[in-house]
N, C-alpha and C positions, 0 to 999 in steps of 0.2 A: 504494500500500500504506500503510495507516495503522499507527501504533504498536501498536495492539491486535492486528494481524495478525502482528507481528514475533515474538511469543513471547519465549522466553528466548534471550539472546545470550551465548555463552561468550566472555569477554573477559579481557584481561590489563591490569592497572594497572601502568604502567611509571613509577616515580617519577624525576623529574629535578629539578634545582634550578630549572628554569623552570616547573615544575608537573608534575602527573601525567598522563601520556598514558593514554588508554583506547583500546585497539586490539583487534580481533577476534583471538581465540587462533589462528585459522587463518593469520594473518599472521606468526606467530612460529615460527621453526624451533627455537630453543633459547635458554635463559638459561644463561650460563656465568660462572664467576668472572672477576674482572679478571685479565688475563694480560699478559705483556710485549707491547708494541706496537712495531713497527719504524717509525721516523719516515719520512715521505715528503717529500723536499725539493720545494719549489715548490708544495706542495699548499695549498688554502685553509686558513685558520686553524681551521676547524671540523673538519677531518680530523685526528684525534688520532694516527692511525697505522694500520698494517696488522697484523692478528693472524692467526696460523695456526689454522685451525678445520677439522677433518675433511679434512685435506689440501687446503685451499683458502686462498687469501689473501683475507681479508675486511677491507674498510676499516671503521674504527670512527669514528663521528662524535659530536660534542657538539651535541646539539639546542639547548642554551642559546646557543652561539656562532652556530649557524645562524639563530637567532631574533634575532641582533643584540645579544646581551648580552655583557658582558665575559667573557673566558675565565677559567677557574678560576685561583685563585692557589695552588692546592695544589702545593707544591714537589715532591711525589713524582710528580706528573703531568708536570711540566716538566723534571725532572732528566734529562739525557741520559746514559746509561751504555752505551757500546758501540753507539750508534745505536738504543737501545731505550728506550721510555718505559713506566713502570709506575705504577699508582695503587693504593693500599690501599683496601679497603672497596668497596661497590657491586658492580654486576654489569654484564655486557654482554649486551644483548638482541639476538640475531641474528634479523634479519628475512628472510623469504623474498624473492626478487626481486620488485620491483614490477611491475604489469601492463605488458605490452609490452617487458619487459626480457628479456635472455637468462637461461636457467635457472641459470647459475652466478653471477649478480650479486647474491649475498647482501650484506648490510651490517649493521653492528652499531651500536647506540645505547648510549651510556654511561648507565647508570641509577645514581642516587645511593643506591639501596637495593635490596633484593630485590624484584623484581616479584611481584605477587600476582594470583592468579586471581580472577575475579568472574563471577558469573552475573547479568546485567543484564536486568531486565524491559524488553522493547521499548517499553513505554508511556512510560518515562522519557525515551526518545530524542525523543519528540514535543515535549518541553519544551526541547530543545537550542536554543541561540541561536547565530546566525552570529557569527563572530569578525571584528571589524574591526581588531583589534590587531596581527595578524601573518599574513602570507601562508601560513605553514606550518601554521596552525591553522584548520581548516575551521569548527569550532564548539566551543562549550563546553557542558557538561551538568552539572547539579547532581544528585548522588545522595546522599541522606541529608544529611550536613553537609559533603560534599566537592564540589569543583568539578574536573572533568576536562577535559582538552584532547583533542579528537578531531583527529588530524592530517589535513592535506590531502595525500593521497598523490600527487596530480598535481604539486603545488608541490614536494614533497619530491623526486620523481623529476626534475623540472627542475633542481633544485640539484645533485643527485648526478650527473646525467648531462647536462651542458649540450650 
């Protein structure tokens, strides 16, 4: 299939401090305000905590830390209050379970700002470049004056569910 056959793709731009992700809207269950997170002892440093979402316990991760960057120094994120962490500003983007995962395995990604919907012309995806910089990024694509990261869902799944 060529880019001209793709037509319009409904996507969500998820801003993070590591860069803006571009993901199909069909991967996103909901975007919610930052909420209290329950810390998980012995979890990897990229697991920020667990949030209560629609009667489910959903892990929230930092994509930046997953990509090997230093954790945020935002004190409101690291302050522990009764076993809970909270951060002001930003949003949590709740993803549907990844392929081959159980239907209840939602996860959240901390976004640095409000995610934005985009309708992407499929032809721009033909100009996407493979990313050699990080295993979690399958490719990068330039749209107008912005560069977007397209995540490698297989690599993400391998990190989330070893």
